C-alpha positions in Angstrom: 44.5 80.1 79.1 42.2 77.0 79.2 40.8 75.3 76.0 37.8 73.2 75.3 38.9 69.7 74.5 37.0 67.7 72.0 36.6 63.8 72.1 39.5 61.8 71.1 39.7 60.3 67.7 38.6 56.4 69.3 35.1 58.3 69.3 34.6 59.0 66.0 31.4 57.6 64.5 30.3 56.4 67.7 27.9 58.4 70.3 29.9 60.3 72.7 30.8 59.4 76.1 27.8 60.0 78.6 29.7 62.4 80.9 30.4 64.5 77.9 26.8 64.5 76.5 25.6 65.1 80.0 27.4 68.2 80.4 26.5 69.3 77.2 22.7 68.5 78.0 23.2 70.7 81.3 24.1 73.8 79.2 21.2 73.1 77.2 19.1 73.4 80.1 20.8 76.6 81.6 20.3 78.3 78.3 16.8 77.3 78.2 16.4 78.6 81.8 17.7 82.0 80.8 14.8 82.1 78.3 16.9 81.7 75.4 15.6 79.1 72.8 18.7 76.8 72.3 17.7 75.8 68.6 17.6 79.5 67.5 15.6 81.0 65.1 15.7 83.5 62.0 18.7 85.4 62.3 18.6 88.5 59.7 21.1 90.8 58.7 24.2 88.7 58.8 26.8 88.8 56.1 29.0 86.0 55.0 32.3 85.6 56.8 34.3 86.3 53.4 32.5 89.2 53.0 33.1 90.7 56.5 36.8 89.8 56.1 37.0 91.6 52.9 36.1 94.8 54.9 39.5 94.8 56.6 40.5 97.9 54.7 37.8 99.8 56.6 39.7 99.5 59.8 41.4 103.0 60.7 43.5 104.4 63.3 41.8 107.3 65.4 43.6 109.7 67.4 42.6 110.5 71.0 42.3 114.0 70.4 43.1 115.1 73.6 47.0 114.7 73.2 47.3 112.4 76.0 45.1 109.5 75.1 46.8 106.8 72.5 45.3 106.0 69.1 43.0 103.4 68.6 41.5 101.2 65.9 37.9 101.7 64.6 36.1 99.5 62.3 32.8 99.0 60.8 30.3 97.2 62.8 29.2 93.6 61.4 26.9 90.6 62.0 28.2 86.9 61.5 26.9 83.7 62.2 28.8 80.3 62.3 29.9 77.3 63.9 32.3 77.3 67.0 35.5 75.6 65.8 37.8 76.8 68.5 37.0 78.2 72.0 39.6 79.6 74.4 38.9 81.1 77.8 41.4 83.4 79.8 39.7 84.9 82.8 37.4 87.6 81.7 37.7 87.2 77.9 37.1 84.4 75.6 38.3 84.0 71.9 36.1 82.2 69.6 36.9 81.0 66.1 33.5 80.7 64.1 33.2 79.3 60.6 30.3 79.4 57.8 30.7 78.0 54.4 32.8 80.9 53.1 35.4 81.3 55.7 36.6 81.3 59.3 37.2 84.5 61.8 38.1 85.2 65.0 35.5 86.7 67.7 36.5 88.3 71.1 34.1 88.1 73.9 34.7 90.3 76.8 32.8 90.3 79.7 32.7 93.9 80.4 32.0 94.4 76.7 28.8 92.0 76.3 27.5 92.3 79.7 26.6 89.8 82.3 23.8 88.0 80.3 25.8 87.7 77.5 28.7 86.5 79.6 26.4 84.1 81.1 25.4 83.0 77.8 28.9 82.2 76.6 30.0 80.0 79.7 27.6 77.7 77.8 29.4 77.6 74.6 30.6 74.4 73.3 32.7 73.2 70.4 30.2 72.7 67.2 27.7 75.3 68.6 26.1 77.8 66.1 26.1 81.4 67.5 25.3 84.7 66.2 27.5 87.7 66.9 27.4 91.5 66.5 30.4 93.6 67.1 33.1 95.8 65.7 35.6 94.4 63.1 39.4 95.4 64.2 42.5 93.6 64.6 44.1 92.3 67.8 47.3 93.5 69.3 48.7 90.6 67.2 47.2 91.7 64.1 44.5 89.2 63.9 41.4 90.0 62.3 38.7 90.0 65.0 35.2 90.7 65.8 34.9 92.6 68.9 31.8 91.4 70.1 29.1 93.4 72.1 26.2 91.3 71.4 25.7 87.4 71.4 22.9 85.1 70.0 22.5 81.3 70.5 21.2 79.7 67.3 21.7 76.2 67.7 22.9 73.7 70.7 25.5 70.6 69.4 24.8 67.6 72.0 27.3 65.5 70.0 31.1 66.3 70.5 32.8 66.9 67.1 35.9 65.2 65.7 39.3 65.3 67.5 40.8 68.8 66.4 43.9 67.5 65.2 43.0 64.1 63.8 39.6 64.9 62.5 37.7 62.5 60.6 40.5 60.5 59.5 38.8 57.2 58.2 38.0 57.8 54.5 34.4 55.5 54.9 33.5 57.5 58.2 33.7 60.9 56.3 31.7 59.8 53.4 29.4 58.2 55.5 29.0 61.4 57.7 29.3 64.1 55.1 27.8 66.5 57.4 30.8 66.3 59.7 33.1 66.3 56.8 31.9 69.4 55.3 31.8 71.3 58.9 35.2 69.9 60.3 37.5 68.4 57.3 39.5 71.4 55.8 39.1 71.9 52.0 35.9 69.7 52.0 33.3 72.4 51.8 35.5 74.3 49.2 35.6 71.1 47.0 31.7 70.8 47.0 31.3 74.4 46.3 33.8 74.0 43.4 31.7 71.4 42.2 28.4 73.6 42.0 30.7 76.0 40.0 31.6 73.6 37.4 28.0 72.4 37.0 26.8 76.1 36.6 29.8 76.8 33.9 28.4 73.8 31.9 24.9 74.9 32.1 26.0 78.5 31.3 28.2 77.3 28.3 25.5 75.0 27.0 23.2 78.1 26.9 25.6 80.0 25.4 26.0 77.5 22.6 22.0 77.5 22.3 21.0 74.0 24.0 17.9 73.9 26.1 17.9 71.8 29.1 15.2 69.2 29.6 14.2 66.5 32.1 13.5 63.0 30.9 11.8 60.1 32.8 14.1 58.3 35.4 11.7 55.3 35.0 11.9 53.2 32.0 10.1 50.6 30.5 13.2 49.4 28.9 16.8 49.7 30.0 18.5 51.3 26.9 21.1 53.6 25.5 24.0 52.0 27.2 25.4 48.3 27.9 25.0 48.4 31.6 23.1 46.3 34.2 19.9 48.1 35.1 18.1 48.6 39.1 14.7 47.0 38.8 11.9 48.2 40.5 8.1 47.5 40.2 5.1 49.7 39.8 2.4 48.3 41.6 -0.8 50.2 40.2 0.2 48.8 36.5 1.6 45.7 38.0 4.9 46.0 35.7 8.7 46.0 36.2 10.4 49.3 35.4 14.1 50.1 35.3 16.1 53.1 36.8 17.6 54.7 33.7 21.3 53.7 32.5 21.5 56.7 30.2 19.6 59.7 28.9 20.1 59.2 25.4 17.2 57.5 23.6 14.6 60.0 25.3 17.0 63.1 24.2 17.0 61.6 20.8 13.2 61.7 20.4 13.3 65.1 21.2 15.4 65.6 18.1 12.9 64.0 16.0 10.5 66.4 17.5 12.4 69.2 16.3 14.4 70.4 19.5 17.7 70.8 17.5 20.0 71.5 20.4 19.2 69.6 23.9 20.4 68.4 26.7 20.1 67.0 30.1 22.0 66.9 33.3 21.0 64.4 35.9 21.4 60.9 37.7 21.9 57.8 36.1 21.9 54.3 37.7 24.1 51.2 36.8 23.8 48.1 39.1 27.3 47.1 38.9 30.7 47.3 40.6 31.6 50.1 43.1 35.4 51.7 42.6 37.5 54.7 43.0 36.0 55.6 39.5 32.3 54.1 39.6 29.4 54.9 42.0 26.1 52.7 41.4 24.4 56.2 41.2 26.1 59.2 39.5 25.5 62.5 37.4 25.8 62.5 33.6 25.7 65.1 30.9 24.3 64.3 27.7 24.0 66.8 25.0 22.5 66.2 21.3 23.2 68.9 18.4 21.1 68.4 15.0 23.1 68.9 12.2 26.4 68.3 13.8 28.9 65.2 14.2 31.2 63.7 16.7 33.8 66.6 15.3 31.3 69.1 16.4 30.9 67.3 20.0 34.7 67.1 20.3 35.1 71.2 19.8 32.0 71.6 22.5 33.4 69.0 24.9 36.6 70.9 24.8 34.7 74.2 25.4 32.8 72.9 28.3 35.9 71.7 29.8 38.3 74.7 29.5 35.2 76.8 30.6 34.5 74.9 33.6 38.0 75.2 34.9 38.1 79.1 34.3 34.8 79.2 36.3 36.7 78.0 39.4 39.3 80.6 38.9 42.2 77.9 38.5 44.8 77.8 35.7 44.3 75.3 33.1 47.4 73.3 34.4 46.0 71.3 37.2 47.6 69.0 39.9 46.8 65.5 39.7 48.6 63.4 42.6 52.2 63.9 41.9 51.3 64.8 38.2 50.2 67.8 36.4 47.4 67.8 33.7 47.4 70.5 31.0 44.2 71.2 29.8 45.3 73.9 27.6 43.5 73.7 24.3 43.4 72.2 21.8 43.6 68.8 23.3 45.3 65.9 21.5 43.7 63.8 18.8 44.2 60.2 17.7 42.6 57.5 16.2 41.9 54.2 18.3 44.0 52.2 15.8 46.8 54.5 16.0 46.9 54.1 19.9 46.4 50.4 19.8 49.6 49.7 17.7 51.3 52.3 19.5 50.6 50.6 23.3 50.6 46.9 22.2 52.8 46.8 19.1 50.0 44.6 17.6 48.4 45.1 14.2 44.9 46.5 14.7 43.8 45.2 11.4 45.2 41.4 11.9 42.6 39.2 13.7 45.2 36.5 14.3 47.9 38.8 15.9 45.4 40.1 18.3 43.9 36.7 19.3 47.5 35.9 19.9 48.1 38.6 22.0 45.2 38.3 24.0 45.3 34.7 24.5 48.9 35.1 25.9 47.8 37.6 28.6 44.9 35.5 29.9 41.9 37.3 27.8 39.3 34.7 26.7 38.8 34.5 22.8 36.8 31.6 22.4 33.2 32.3 21.2 33.7 36.1 21.2 33.6 38.8 18.5 37.3 39.8 17.3 36.4 43.7 18.0 35.2 42.7 21.7 38.4 41.1 22.4 40.4 43.6 20.6 38.6 46.4 22.8 39.4 44.4 26.1 43.1 44.6 25.1 42.6 48.4 24.3 40.8 48.8 27.8 43.6 46.7 29.6 46.8 47.7 28.0 46.1 51.1 26.3 43.5 53.1 28.2 45.7 53.3 31.6 48.7 54.8 29.4 46.6 57.7 28.0 47.4 60.7 30.3 45.9 63.1 28.0 43.8 64.9 27.7 43.5 63.1 24.4 40.5 62.5 22.1 40.4 58.8 20.8 38.5 58.7 17.7 37.1 56.1 15.2 36.4 53.1 17.4 35.4 49.7 15.6 31.8 49.9 14.5 30.6 46.6 16.0 31.2 47.7 19.5 28.7 51.1 18.8 25.3 49.9 18.2 24.3 53.5 18.1 26.5 55.2 16.1 27.0 55.9 12.4 29.4 54.5 10.4 32.4 56.2 8.5 31.6 56.9 4.9 35.0 56.0 4.1 34.9 52.8 6.0 32.0 51.1 7.5 34.1 49.1 9.8 34.9 52.2 11.5 32.3 54.3 13.9 32.4 58.0 13.9 32.8 57.9 17.7 35.3 59.6 20.2 36.3 59.1 23.7 38.0 61.6 26.0 40.6 60.4 28.1 42.5 61.8 31.1 45.0 60.3 33.4 43.6 56.8 32.0 40.3 57.7 32.7 37.2 58.1 30.5 35.6 61.4 30.7 33.7 61.8 27.7 31.8 59.7 24.9 30.7 61.3 21.8 29.1 59.7 18.4 27.9 60.9 15.0 24.4 59.5 15.9 23.0 56.7 14.0 19.8 57.8 12.1 19.2 55.3 9.9 16.1 53.2 11.4 16.7 49.9 9.6 20.0 49.5 10.3 19.4 50.6 14.0 16.9 48.0 14.1 19.3 45.3 12.9 21.9 46.4 15.2 19.4 46.3 18.4 18.5 42.6 17.1 22.1 41.4 16.7 23.1 42.7 19.9 27.0 42.4 21.0 28.5 39.3 20.7 30.2 37.8 23.7 28.5 40.2 26.3 26.2 38.7 29.0 22.4 39.4 28.1 21.9 41.2 31.5 24.7 43.8 30.8 23.5 44.5 27.2 20.6 46.3 25.8 18.6 42.7 25.6 15.1 44.1 24.7 14.8 46.4 21.8 13.1 49.8 22.2 11.0 49.4 19.3 8.8 53.0 20.0 12.6 54.5 19.7 12.8 52.6 16.3 9.3 54.0 15.6 10.7 57.3 16.4 13.5 57.1 13.8 11.5 56.1 11.4 9.5 59.5 11.3 13.1 61.0 10.6 16.0 62.2 13.0 18.1 64.9 11.6 22.0 63.9 11.4 23.4 64.9 14.7 26.0 64.6 17.1 25.7 63.3 20.7 27.7 63.9 23.5 27.9 62.3 27.2 30.3 63.3 30.0 30.5 61.9 33.3 30.4 64.9 36.0 31.7 63.1 39.0 35.0 62.1 37.0 35.1 65.7 35.7 35.0 67.2 39.2 37.4 64.7 40.4 40.0 65.7 38.0 39.4 69.5 38.5 39.5 69.3 42.2 42.5 66.6 42.4 40.4 63.4 44.0 41.4 60.2 43.2 38.2 58.8 44.4 34.7 59.3 43.1 33.3 59.0 46.6 35.1 62.3 47.5 33.2 64.3 44.9 29.6 62.6 45.7 28.1 64.1 48.9 26.2 61.0 49.7 27.9 57.8 47.8 26.4 54.3 48.5 27.5 52.0 51.5 26.4 49.1 53.1 24.2 50.1 56.4 25.9 50.4 59.4 25.6 47.8 61.9 23.9 48.8 65.2 
């Protein structure tokens, strides 16, 4: 029995050797000479392979009837389409594994069963080609579920050789750059991205169930606002003005609260001109939701429901693997204050600026000319956050680092804000929204001490202040990083593994 051999792993990401491409192009020519379009066309009536496999229970044993003939299997007629993943030739029989986005199945092609023309066509098959097949669903003598073909359809020729079977696309950068090959040939990748769509669909369904409406705000902003981040700058030629790709969805959604849309959300891309890491990509997907007459406790309950429902939508248990660990998403999630966790993990009194400054200086954190709460938060990010395996809601942040958040009525030094952490990673951020226009203007004017201007909201959005002056109802607001949520629910350690096309430098020719 012979088997077609794909290219070696050293050829990954490169054009195949000329003789391999030449052989495929020769088969392309032969297909065309047969009067068959090697690029295929409409192919109606085929069913997903998962659905075909589910019909296995329709296979029955039929008696020969004359007392002499051996019983034989009979199964339903099916039509499938997919990419050739494995090809084995044995005389006048071929075994082909085809795969679509729902699964894989074996096809048996016998010369006697498909006829001369189809058999000639089958000799032009290569790994990576896309074909259609009609036949009877049965089991082989070894018990493998198989389509016994009686008709073949050529749908697309693959000129390039696919990745080597056993090593595949081993290089993570190549896999992310060549996502089309990663999806087609790397086990589990298609399932991961289909699971992402299930998660996003579940989020939309849960928000709709809660009475939220989805809107679309502008992606080009005159002022980069709603977060402390460095924006991407572009230029509009007709108006001769600089614009910014949005760094957040917040300020336009709050304008809609002013207008009377009481439960509103957007799920879309935002852009931040900052570093790239396993947890950061310059272009990422964010959910922001705002609810009139709610607060940060309202958004805490909503966040918990969104995540639990998303897990259930993927058919997974609430206890999910994360590397060698397990994350238990069983509600309710833990809840602790910022200061409680600060004291617990640093041993420092969170209300004593001198102790905080000493702790920071002794660990190389700059303190001169910086606001005490900025110093405190840098300590929190470096020494507390990594220990928050969670899921845990961290409540009540220092007010001075939360310019869009309402202050606690009991303590104006505290902002009614939470962040949700899972495995040391911030997953969600929510506020009781500030709706006092005068205080908002004051906070915008002062900015955050110690932050470089290009990384803060350096220009005031005066139209937003004007909107607040017309009256924004008290509200809770929530932001969830969708890519990070997908990471956690699919056990991926890098954000690039859950973004179809992450950013890379251009390849060198």
